[in-house]
C-alpha positions in Angstrom: 210.1 136.5 16.4 209.8 140.2 17.6 210.6 141.0 21.6 206.8 141.2 22.0 206.0 137.2 20.8 209.3 135.9 22.5 208.5 137.6 25.8 204.4 136.5 25.4 206.3 132.6 24.4 208.3 132.7 27.3 205.4 133.3 29.9 203.9 129.8 28.6 206.9 127.8 28.9 207.1 129.5 32.1 203.4 128.3 33.3 204.1 125.1 32.2 207.0 124.8 34.3 205.6 125.7 37.2 202.9 123.2 36.6 205.4 121.2 36.3 206.7 122.2 39.7 203.8 122.0 41.1 202.8 118.2 40.8 206.6 116.9 41.6 206.5 119.4 45.2 203.2 117.7 45.7 203.9 113.2 44.7 206.8 114.2 46.6 205.4 115.9 50.1 207.0 118.5 50.4 204.4 121.4 48.5 204.3 124.4 51.0 200.3 125.1 49.5 199.9 128.1 51.3 203.7 129.7 50.6 203.0 128.6 46.8 199.2 130.3 46.6 200.7 133.6 47.2 203.4 133.2 45.1 200.4 132.3 42.2 198.1 134.9 43.4 201.4 137.2 42.6 202.6 136.0 39.5 199.3 135.8 38.1 198.5 140.2 38.9 202.4 139.9 37.8 201.7 138.5 34.3 198.8 140.1 33.7 200.0 144.3 34.3 203.4 143.3 32.7 201.8 142.1 29.8 199.2 144.8 29.5 202.2 147.3 29.6 204.2 145.3 26.7 201.5 145.7 24.8 200.8 149.2 25.0 205.0 150.0 25.3 206.5 146.7 23.9 210.2 146.8 22.8 210.4 150.2 24.3 209.7 148.7 27.9 210.8 145.1 27.3 214.1 145.4 26.2 215.2 148.2 29.6 213.0 146.0 31.5 215.3 143.1 30.5 219.1 144.1 30.7 217.5 146.1 34.1 216.5 142.5 36.2 219.5 141.0 34.6 222.5 143.3 35.1 220.0 142.3 38.9 220.4 138.7 38.9 224.3 138.8 38.0 225.3 141.8 41.0 223.3 138.7 43.6 224.9 136.2 42.3 227.7 137.8 43.1 226.9 139.3 46.5 226.2 135.9 47.5 229.7 134.6 49.4 229.2 131.0 48.2 229.0 131.9 45.3 232.3 130.3 43.5 232.9 132.8 40.8 232.7 135.4 42.9 235.5 133.3 45.1 237.0 132.7 41.4 237.0 137.0 41.2 238.5 137.4 44.3 241.1 135.5 44.5 242.7 136.8 41.0 243.3 139.9 43.3 
């Protein structure tokens, strides 16, 4: 499976997990509908723009963006003072 097709499959799986999340939060009475609607609009716009960019530029765009996003997530997680891995790493020094 190519990178573009794999990325497309992740979008479908992400939609499925989001639908399940909405159902679970709605049943539990914990849904924040206005915030959720704003996030959904942002996801639709981002998904539309992202899919068009992926189809136009293919793996030349997806691969670097995937690496950048992963590195940014690692940096954010490690910058959290309560992150157990950060605490362990700081304990080594």
